[in-house]
C-alpha positions as CSV (number, residue, x, y, z in Angstrom):
1,M,25.0,-20.8,-2.6
2,M,24.5,-18.0,-0.1
3,N,21.0,-16.5,0.2
4,V,21.2,-12.8,1.0
5,L,18.3,-10.4,1.4
6,I,19.0,-6.7,0.9
7,V,16.5,-4.3,2.7
8,R,16.5,-0.9,1.2
9,T,12.9,0.1,0.7
10,S,13.2,3.7,-0.6
11,S,13.8,6.2,-2.1
12,M,14.9,5.9,-5.7
13,G,18.2,7.6,-5.2
14,D,18.9,5.6,-2.1
15,L,18.4,2.3,-4.0
16,I,20.7,3.4,-6.8
17,H,23.3,4.4,-4.2
18,T,23.2,0.7,-3.0
19,W,24.1,-0.7,-6.4
20,P,27.9,-0.3,-6.1
21,A,27.8,-2.2,-2.8
22,V,25.9,-5.0,-4.6
23,T,28.5,-5.0,-7.4
24,D,31.3,-5.3,-4.8
25,L,29.5,-8.1,-3.0
26,V,29.0,-10.3,-6.1
27,A,32.6,-9.6,-7.1
28,H,33.8,-11.1,-3.8
29,Y,31.1,-13.8,-3.5
30,P,30.1,-14.9,-7.1
31,N,27.9,-17.7,-5.5
32,V,25.6,-15.2,-3.7
33,E,21.9,-15.3,-4.6
34,L,20.4,-11.9,-3.9
35,S,16.9,-10.8,-3.2
36,W,15.8,-7.2,-2.4
37,L,12.9,-5.9,-0.3
38,A,11.8,-2.6,-1.8
39,E,8.8,-0.3,-1.9
40,E,6.5,-1.3,-4.7
41,A,7.0,2.0,-6.5
42,F,10.8,1.3,-6.7
43,A,10.8,-2.4,-7.5
44,D,11.9,-1.7,-11.0
45,I,15.0,0.1,-9.7
46,A,16.0,-2.8,-7.5
47,A,15.5,-5.3,-10.4
48,L,17.7,-3.3,-12.8
49,H,20.9,-4.6,-11.2
50,P,21.7,-7.9,-12.9
51,A,22.8,-9.6,-9.7
52,V,19.4,-9.3,-8.1
53,G,17.3,-12.4,-8.8
54,E,14.1,-11.5,-6.9
55,V,12.4,-8.3,-5.7
56,I,10.0,-8.6,-2.8
57,P,7.7,-5.6,-2.8
58,I,6.6,-3.8,0.4
59,A,3.8,-1.2,0.3
60,W,4.2,0.6,3.6
61,R,3.6,4.0,2.0
62,R,0.2,2.7,0.9
63,W,-0.6,0.5,3.9
64,R,0.0,3.3,6.5
65,K,-2.8,5.3,4.9
66,A,-5.2,2.5,5.5
67,L,-3.9,0.6,8.6
68,L,-7.4,-0.5,9.6
69,A,-8.3,-1.9,6.2
70,K,-8.5,-5.7,6.0
71,Q,-6.8,-5.7,2.7
72,S,-3.7,-3.9,4.1
73,W,-3.3,-6.6,6.8
74,Q,-3.8,-9.4,4.2
75,Q,-1.0,-7.8,2.1
76,M,1.3,-7.4,5.1
77,A,0.8,-11.1,5.8
78,A,1.5,-12.1,2.2
79,M,4.8,-10.0,2.4
80,R,5.8,-11.8,5.6
81,E,5.2,-15.2,3.9
82,A,7.3,-14.1,1.0
83,L,10.1,-13.1,3.4
84,R,9.9,-16.4,5.2
85,A,9.8,-18.5,2.0
86,R,13.5,-19.2,2.0
87,P,16.2,-19.5,4.7
88,W,18.4,-16.5,4.6
89,D,22.1,-16.8,5.3
90,C,22.2,-13.0,5.9
91,V,19.7,-10.1,5.9
92,I,21.3,-6.7,5.5
93,D,19.4,-3.5,6.3
94,S,21.2,-0.7,4.5
95,Q,18.6,1.9,5.3
96,G,19.0,2.0,9.0
97,L,15.5,3.1,9.9
98,L,12.8,1.5,12.1
99,K,10.6,1.2,9.0
100,S,13.3,-1.0,7.4
101,A,14.6,-2.8,10.5
102,L,11.2,-4.1,11.4
103,P,10.4,-5.9,8.1
104,A,14.1,-7.0,7.9
105,K,13.6,-8.7,11.3
106,L,10.5,-10.5,10.0
107,A,12.6,-12.3,7.4
108,G,14.0,-14.5,10.1
109,G,17.6,-14.6,9.1
110,P,20.7,-13.2,10.8
111,L,20.3,-9.5,10.5
112,A,23.1,-7.0,10.0
113,G,23.2,-3.2,9.7
114,Y,24.8,0.0,11.0
115,D,25.7,0.5,14.6
116,S,23.8,3.2,16.7
117,H,26.4,5.9,16.0
118,S,26.2,5.4,12.2
119,I,22.5,6.0,11.5
120,R,19.8,8.7,12.0
121,E,17.5,6.4,14.0
122,P,19.9,4.6,16.6
123,L,17.0,2.5,17.9
124,A,17.0,0.5,14.6
125,S,20.4,-0.9,15.5
126,R,19.0,-2.8,18.4
127,F,17.4,-5.2,15.9
128,Y,20.7,-6.1,14.3
129,D,22.7,-9.3,15.2
130,K,25.8,-7.8,13.6
131,Q,26.5,-4.0,13.7
132,V,29.0,-2.2,11.5
133,S,30.5,1.3,12.3
134,V,30.5,3.6,9.2
135,S,31.2,7.3,9.3
136,R,28.2,9.5,8.6
137,E,30.6,12.0,6.9
138,L,31.0,9.7,3.9
139,S,28.8,9.8,0.8
140,A,25.8,7.6,0.7
141,I,27.5,5.3,-1.8
142,E,30.6,4.8,0.2
143,R,28.6,4.2,3.4
144,N,26.7,1.4,1.6
145,R,29.9,-0.1,0.3
146,R,31.6,-0.1,3.7
147,L,28.5,-1.5,5.4
148,F,28.5,-4.5,3.0
149,A,32.2,-4.9,3.2
150,G,32.1,-4.9,7.0
151,V,29.3,-7.5,7.1
152,F,30.9,-9.9,4.6
153,G,34.5,-9.4,5.5
154,Y,36.3,-7.8,2.6
155,A,37.9,-4.4,1.9
156,V,36.5,-1.7,-0.3
157,E,38.7,-1.2,-3.3
158,G,38.7,1.2,-6.3
159,P,36.0,3.6,-7.5
160,P,32.3,2.5,-7.2
161,R,30.8,0.5,-10.1
162,F,27.1,0.6,-10.4
163,G,26.9,-2.5,-12.6
164,V,23.7,-1.7,-14.6
165,G,23.2,-1.5,-18.4
166,Q,21.5,0.9,-20.7
167,G,18.1,-0.8,-21.1
168,E,16.0,-0.5,-24.2
169,R,15.8,2.8,-26.2
170,P,12.1,3.9,-26.1
171,S,10.3,3.4,-29.4
172,W,8.5,6.8,-29.2
173,L,11.7,8.8,-29.4
174,P,12.6,10.5,-32.7
175,D,15.7,9.4,-34.5
176,G,18.9,11.0,-33.7
177,P,20.7,12.3,-30.6
178,Y,18.8,13.8,-27.7
179,A,19.3,15.4,-24.3
180,V,17.2,14.6,-21.2
181,L,16.4,17.5,-19.0
182,L,15.4,16.3,-15.5
183,H,13.7,19.4,-14.2
184,A,11.5,17.7,-11.6
185,T,12.4,17.2,-8.0
186,S,10.7,16.6,-4.7
187,K,11.1,20.1,-3.2
188,A,10.7,23.6,-4.7
189,S,14.0,24.6,-3.1
190,K,15.8,22.0,-5.2
191,E,14.5,23.3,-8.5
192,W,16.4,25.2,-11.2
193,P,14.5,28.3,-12.6
194,E,12.4,27.5,-15.7
195,Q,14.0,30.3,-17.7
196,H,17.4,28.6,-17.1
197,W,16.0,25.4,-18.5
198,V,14.7,27.3,-21.5
199,N,18.0,29.0,-22.2
200,L,19.9,25.8,-21.8
201,G,17.5,23.9,-24.0
202,A,17.8,26.6,-26.7
203,R,21.6,26.0,-26.8
204,L,21.3,22.3,-27.0
205,A,18.6,22.5,-29.7
206,A,20.9,24.7,-31.7
207,E,23.4,21.9,-31.7
208,G,20.9,19.5,-33.1
209,L,20.0,17.8,-29.8
210,V,16.3,17.0,-29.2
211,C,15.4,18.0,-25.6
212,V,13.3,15.4,-23.9
213,L,11.3,16.4,-20.8
214,P,10.2,13.6,-18.5
215,W,7.6,14.1,-15.7
216,G,6.1,12.2,-12.8
217,N,3.0,14.0,-11.6
218,A,0.5,16.6,-12.8
219,Q,2.5,19.6,-11.6
220,E,5.6,18.3,-13.2
221,A,3.7,17.6,-16.4
222,E,2.5,21.2,-16.5
223,R,6.1,22.5,-16.1
224,A,7.3,20.1,-18.8
225,A,4.6,21.3,-21.2
226,R,5.7,24.9,-20.6
227,L,9.3,24.0,-21.3
228,Q,8.4,22.1,-24.4
229,A,6.5,25.1,-25.8
230,A,9.5,27.3,-25.1
231,I,12.3,25.1,-26.5
232,E,12.3,24.5,-30.2
233,G,11.8,20.8,-31.2
234,A,11.5,19.6,-27.6
235,V,9.6,16.4,-26.8
236,L,7.3,15.9,-23.9
237,A,7.9,12.3,-22.6
238,P,4.8,10.1,-21.9
239,R,4.2,8.7,-18.5
240,M,6.9,6.0,-17.9
241,R,7.7,3.2,-15.6
242,L,11.1,3.5,-14.0
243,R,12.4,0.7,-16.3
244,E,11.4,2.7,-19.3
245,A,13.0,5.9,-17.9
246,A,16.2,3.9,-17.5
247,G,16.1,3.1,-21.2
248,L,15.5,6.8,-22.0
249,I,18.3,8.0,-19.9
250,G,20.8,5.3,-20.8
251,H,20.8,6.2,-24.5
252,A,20.9,9.9,-24.1
253,A,23.7,12.0,-25.6
254,A,23.5,14.3,-22.6
255,V,21.6,14.6,-19.3
256,V,21.2,17.6,-17.0
257,G,19.3,17.1,-13.8
258,V,18.5,18.5,-10.4
259,D,18.7,16.6,-7.1
260,T,16.4,13.7,-8.0
261,G,16.6,9.9,-8.3
262,L,16.7,9.9,-12.1
263,T,19.8,12.1,-12.0
264,H,21.5,9.3,-10.0
265,L,20.2,6.8,-12.5
266,A,22.0,8.8,-15.3
267,N,25.2,8.7,-13.2
268,A,24.9,4.9,-12.9
269,Q,24.6,4.5,-16.6
270,D,27.7,6.6,-17.4
271,V,26.1,9.1,-19.7
272,P,27.4,12.7,-20.0
273,L,25.8,14.4,-16.9
274,V,25.7,17.6,-15.0
275,A,23.9,17.4,-11.7
276,I,22.6,20.7,-10.3
277,Y,22.3,21.3,-6.6
278,T,20.7,24.4,-5.0
279,D,19.6,23.1,-1.6
280,T,21.8,20.2,-0.5
281,D,25.5,19.3,-0.2
282,P,26.7,17.3,-3.3
283,A,29.6,16.0,-1.3
284,L,27.2,13.8,0.7
285,T,24.3,13.2,-1.8
286,G,25.7,14.2,-5.2
287,V,26.6,12.0,-8.1
288,V,29.9,10.2,-8.3
289,E,32.1,12.6,-10.2
290,T,34.0,11.1,-13.2
291,A,35.2,12.4,-16.6
292,R,31.6,12.0,-17.7
293,A,29.7,13.3,-14.7
294,C,30.0,16.3,-12.3
295,N,28.1,18.2,-9.6
296,V,27.5,21.9,-9.7
297,G,26.1,24.3,-7.0
298,R,25.4,23.8,-3.4
299,A,22.9,24.8,-0.7
300,G,22.0,28.4,-1.3
301,V,23.8,28.7,-4.6
302,C,22.0,28.5,-8.0
303,P,24.3,27.8,-10.9
304,E,24.1,29.9,-14.0
305,V,23.3,28.6,-17.5
306,D,26.8,29.4,-18.8
307,E,28.4,27.3,-16.1
308,V,26.1,24.3,-16.6
309,Y,26.5,24.4,-20.4
310,A,30.3,24.6,-20.2
311,L,30.4,21.7,-17.8
312,L,28.1,19.6,-19.9
313,Q,30.2,20.2,-23.1
314,A,33.3,19.1,-21.2
315,R,31.5,15.8,-20.2
316,R,30.3,15.2,-23.7
317,T,33.8,15.4,-25.1
318,A,35.5,13.4,-22.4
C-alpha cells in the first residue's frame, strides 16, 4: 500500500480539475491509498472522488482573519497532528502556492510539485523535493494530469476521466426532468445578463423542463428569486451543501452555467452542459469539451441566447 497526500486546498473548480489526475493515478497504482488536504468549505468536493479515503480539512481562510486567537492556533496544531498521523510515501502539492506548499511541508513526507517555471509563485517550488516541469499554456486539467504523471512515472493517455458518480437526487425536487441554471459566479464581469437567463428559461420551460436556480449567498439568492419570478414554473433551490448540489446537477436533463465551480462539477458528471464565458479564456479554464459539453464566449464577448440555446439542444441530443 502506498500512502499519498494530495494538497489542493481551493477553490472548488481547482479541486474538480484535479479529479482526472486522481483517476489516472489509481488506474496506474491500484494499491494507492489517497488522502486530501482541502479547505473546510470544499471538503465535500474532495470526498466526492471514490478513490479518496480521507479528507483533512484546513481552515486558512478562517484562521487568517483571527491569527491572534488562541482557537486558531489550537486548530492549526490539530491539523498538523492529523497530517503527521501517518507516514506518507509521497505528498503532492498540485496548487503551487506558498499557502499550499507550507502545510504540505508540515506533513513530513517526500514533497513533490511544479518547478519554478511552471507556477505563479516560483518560491513555492523551493519546498519540493521533486519538481516537475509542466507548460503553463496547458489547461488546468492537463497540467494536473502531467504533474501527477511526472511524479509517479507514467504517461498521460487518452481524454480526462473525472471518475465521480451522480450522487443522490434531492428529495425536494418536483417529479420530471429539470434544467439547472448556474447564474452565480464570483465576479460581476463573469455574469450573464439576467434578461438572457429569463429568455433562456422561458424556452426551456416551454419544452417542459423545470428551471432550478441554486444560490450561495444573499446577493445570489436575491437574483435567483428575481429569475424564479420571471420564469414560469421555476424552482428556487434551498441552501445546499456541495454534496447535495452534486446530486442536483448529476440528475439534471440540462445545465447552463457561467464560469463557476458548479459548472465544472456538471462537466465532471457528464450531463448536457453549456458553459458561458464572458471574462476569461475557456481554452485555459473552460470545461472539457465533449459531445455533451461545450464552452461558448470568451473575454469581452457575451454570447446571445439563441447561440446558447442551440448549443444546449445539440448537447441534449448527443
